N, C-alpha and C positions, 0 to 999 in steps of 0.2 A: 311325960308329955314335952321335954325336949326335943327328944326325935322326932316328934308330929312336927312339932313347931320349926325342926329345922329342915323336914320335909316340904314344908308350905313355901319358907323362902327359896328353895332349889327350884319348885315347881314355878314360885314367880319370875326366876331371873330364867327360866328358857321359854316363858310365855314372854318377855319381853326380847328376847333375842328372836324367836319364830316373825315376832311384827315385826322387828326390823329387817328382818328380810323379806316378808312378805311386800311391805310398802316399797322397797327397793326395785321388787320386781313391777308391783303397779307404775312407780313412777316412770322406770324404763319402758313399758306401753305406754306411755301418757307422750312420750317424746314425739318430735316430728318423723313420721315416715318417709322412706327414701322414695322417690317418685316412681312410678314401676313402668320399665322401660316396654315399650312394644315389639313384638316379634317381628324381623324383617322379613320382607315378603320374599318368598322363594324365589331363586334364581337357576335359570338354568346349568346344569354342569358342566363348568371347563375340561376339557378332553388335555388330555397331560402335554407338556410339550414332547412333539413329534421329531425324530431324526431328520438332520438335514434332506437325507434322501426324501423321505416322505414328505416334509414339508415344504420341500421345492415340487416336487410334484402335484401335490394336491392344493397348497397354496393359492392365493389371485397373484394376478400379474398387478404391482403397483407402480404408477410413476407419480413423482411430482415436478412440477415444470416450471420455473421462474420464470415471471416476466424480466424484460431487460432492466427496468427498474428496481426489481428487487422488492416492491412491495407487496406482490401479491403471489402466489404458488397455486399452480390448478392440480389437484387431488385426481387421478384417474384411475380405478380400480377395476381390471378384467379378470374375465374367466373364473368370476364367482360361482361356485358347484349349486348345479340344480337342487333345488329343494331348499335352500339358502332363504328364509323367510325374510331378516331385518339384516341391518348393518349400523354400527355406531364406530364414530373416531372419536380421536382427540390427538390434537398436534401442538405438542407445546415446543416452545423455543427460548431462546434467551435474546434480548432487547438491552441495547445500550440507554440508559435513562440517567441523564445529569451524569455521567462519568461511572454509573454503577450498570452493573451486570443484573437485569431482573428477569426472571423467570415469567412470562405469559403463555396462555393457552386457551384456545379453539375447539370445541365438541359440537358435536351432534347434536346436543340438547338431551334434555331429560326424557325425551319420546324417540326410540329407536328410528333409523328410517327402513319405511317398509318397502320390500324390493316388488312386490308382486310379479316374482317370476321373472327379473329382470335379472341377467348376468354380468351386468356393467353398472359402474355408479362414477359420479364426476361431481367433483363441486369444487369453485373459484375461491379458495381463502384469504383474506387479507392478512397481512402480518400489522395490526394496527386498531384504528375502530372507526366506528362510520357512526355519523347522526343523518337522518334520511326524513324529510318531510316534503309532502306535494309531488313525490318522485324526483325530489333534487337531494343527492349526497354530498354530506361534506367529509371527507377523509381526514385521519389524523395517523400518519404513519409510525410505526416502530423503525427506530433507526439500526443500522448494525446490527440486522439480524444474520447470524451467519453459522447458528445449528441448532439441533436440537431433535426431537423423537417424534415419532409417528405411531400410533397405534390403532388397530384395526380390532372389531370383535364382529363374528359374523354366527348368526345363531339359526340352528337347523333343529331338527326334531330330535336329534343323540345331543345337542349341546351348543356348547359355545365354543367356537375355534376362536381362538386369540392369536395376534400376528403384530411384533414389534420392530421398528426399522429405525435405525439414527440416521442423521442425513448431516450433511454441511453444506454451505453455501460459502463459493470461491472465485476471486477474481483469474481470468485466464492467466495473470502474472506469476500466479500461485503453482501452475501447473509444472513450471520449472523446479520446483521442489515436488510435487505430488499433488493431484484432485484425490481426496481420501474422506471416508466419513471419521474418520479420528479412532477408529477401533485397532488401528495397526495389522490390519490385515491385508488390504487391498489398496491399490496406488496405481493413478496413472502419472505418468510423469511426460511433459512435452514439452518442446523450445517453441512450439508454433500458433500458440494459441493468441486472440487477440487480446492486449494485457488486462482490458477495463470490462472484458465482457463478463458476464455471471452464468457461473455452471454451480449445479447442485447434483451432489453426489450422495445417494443414498442406498441402503442394502436393500434390496425389496423382498420378496416375499416368495412369491412365483415366480414363471419364467412367462416370457409370449406365446413359446410354444414349445412342445414337447421335444427334450433334447434328441438327438441323433439315436438310432437304435442301436443298444447295447453299451451306452453311453450314461453314468450316474453322476450326478451332483457331487461334487466332497467340498463343495460352497457355496454360502448364500449368493443370491445371485446378487451382483453390483450395477447400478446403473449411472451413467452420466447423464443430465438433462440439461440444457436440451444436447440432444447428437448433435455430433460434426465430424466432418471429414476432417481429420490432421491426423499426422503422422505421431506415433509417439510408444510408451514402453508400458504395459499393464504388468502387474505382479499380484501374487497371492502369496501370504506366509502360509505354510503348510508342512506336514508331516509325511506327505507322501514321497514316494521315492521316484514315481514317475505319475505323468499326468496330463492334462490337455486344458489351454484357458481355449473356452470356446467364447465367441464373437455374435451376437443377434445383428443382423444386418438390416434388418425390418424385413425381410422376405424367410430367411433362413440363418441357419447358424454355420459359421464358418469355424472350423478347425484352426487355433493358429499355432505356427512353430513353436513350440513349448520346450524350457530350457528348466529344467530341476536341478539347483543346487543349493546348499548350506541352507534347508528350510525355506526356499524361494524358489516360487513357481513365477516365469516371467515370459514375456513373448512380446515381439515386435507387431503392432497395429497400426493400419492408416484410418482407424477410424474410435472416434470415443462413442460408447452407446452401452449396451448391454453385457455384461461380461460374466462367465459362471467358469468355477474350475471342475474339472469332471475327468472322470476315472473310465 
């Protein structure tokens, strides 16, 4: 009899433990549920980063031309590959707001720009904000905009080609030290630019015209806008032993007399415009 009673007590303990475990499971199921996240819409596959030679050959030629007051910049994209269906752009820059550097941005919006077969695109972009009513606009300009980044996405049936370029806005007096994007690769030094004129230097994506036959790009193209006729020295940081700096004069490529020494390729020039280091 004692053995039977002992078994009953053991069974009771097992039942109580089982009840507690079951209750814990049921209570856990009654807690707040995590919200279900929707599956993001599929996007075209981005094409992997291409070598400089390929990117320069296939990429669009992009220029950023600032207004004299520095409040606007005109984005021009030419040489877009046929079959490109749409374009997106994002231009971010730093402005001085109450003594602090604040990042600002301008984009093409949530809807890509439909190209409808066009191989060129242009847009005038404001550094600041606008309030427009009944055809009249009031502008609030951002101050001391001097550097930023431009990103362009081009959608084709094969995927998305993405290109990014850094830019810097400087006054002519800064050319005595060097007009540059700040990447440590390219520099244009001149003593004769108008001291208060504004110039925008950008690492472009493609070139305005194919390079001369048997010459291959070994650097990204760099553009100074607006282009100007002035004497100076252009230089590229490079690992090449030999190379040639090319200048686009608006109609054709000029091969500048280039010297390569101690990792720097340099050449005198009588114009500031589009430059590329080639081999």
